[in-house]
PLY file of the C-alpha trace (Angstrom):
ply
format ascii 1.0
element vertex 77
property float x
property float y
property float z
element edge 76
property int vertex1
property int vertex2
end_header
-18.68 12.66 6.42
-16.87 9.71 7.97
-13.22 10.04 8.99
-11.03 7.39 7.31
-8.78 7.28 10.37
-11.02 7.10 13.44
-14.33 6.36 11.61
-16.05 9.22 13.49
-19.04 10.80 11.72
-18.42 14.52 11.11
-20.70 17.18 9.66
-20.54 17.64 5.89
-18.87 21.06 6.23
-16.14 19.85 8.62
-12.60 20.67 7.61
-10.86 18.66 10.30
-11.85 15.67 12.43
-11.34 15.62 16.19
-8.55 13.06 15.71
-6.61 15.57 13.56
-7.42 14.30 10.07
-7.81 17.18 7.58
-10.59 16.41 5.07
-9.60 19.26 2.77
-6.03 18.04 2.20
-6.59 14.32 2.95
-3.78 14.48 5.48
-3.32 13.80 9.15
-2.31 16.84 11.13
0.43 16.03 13.63
-0.37 18.22 16.64
2.97 17.49 18.33
5.06 18.74 15.40
2.61 21.19 13.88
3.10 19.60 10.47
0.98 17.52 8.15
1.82 14.04 7.05
0.15 12.06 4.29
-2.23 9.35 5.35
-1.80 6.51 2.93
-1.49 3.51 5.24
-4.04 1.43 3.35
-2.51 2.35 -0.01
0.95 1.47 1.27
-0.26 -1.88 2.59
-1.93 -2.64 -0.75
1.23 -1.69 -2.63
3.36 -3.81 -0.31
1.04 -6.76 -0.79
1.09 -6.37 -4.59
4.88 -6.05 -4.54
5.12 -9.24 -2.48
2.84 -11.09 -4.88
4.87 -9.85 -7.84
8.03 -11.10 -6.15
6.59 -14.60 -5.83
5.42 -14.59 -9.44
8.85 -13.50 -10.68
10.55 -16.14 -8.51
8.30 -18.91 -9.84
8.78 -17.81 -13.46
12.54 -17.62 -12.99
12.53 -21.10 -11.45
10.53 -22.47 -14.37
12.95 -20.85 -16.80
15.93 -22.45 -15.07
14.14 -25.81 -15.00
13.45 -25.47 -18.73
17.13 -24.80 -19.46
18.19 -27.82 -17.38
15.66 -30.10 -19.11
16.68 -28.79 -22.53
20.35 -29.52 -21.76
19.56 -33.05 -20.59
17.38 -34.03 -23.55
18.93 -32.06 -26.42
22.61 -32.23 -25.67
0 1
1 2
2 3
3 4
4 5
5 6
6 7
7 8
8 9
9 10
10 11
11 12
12 13
13 14
14 15
15 16
16 17
17 18
18 19
19 20
20 21
21 22
22 23
23 24
24 25
25 26
26 27
27 28
28 29
29 30
30 31
31 32
32 33
33 34
34 35
35 36
36 37
37 38
38 39
39 40
40 41
41 42
42 43
43 44
44 45
45 46
46 47
47 48
48 49
49 50
50 51
51 52
52 53
53 54
54 55
55 56
56 57
57 58
58 59
59 60
60 61
61 62
62 63
63 64
64 65
65 66
66 67
67 68
68 69
69 70
70 71
71 72
72 73
73 74
74 75
75 76
């Protein structure tokens, strides 16, 4: 099984990679603190990118709405 963090090939029955990634819980073990932290860097980056794209879409739609109101006031008032 390939580690999603360090890309090292591990045996199929491995519970933890040498880098500290725990296959069973899909978490990175932090050896300094002795705690586990979720490993979702790629998911977070994807979510950030989608959020950024949504922001641009909302901004463009809002701008078009304002432009429509201005044009309507010029031609129909």
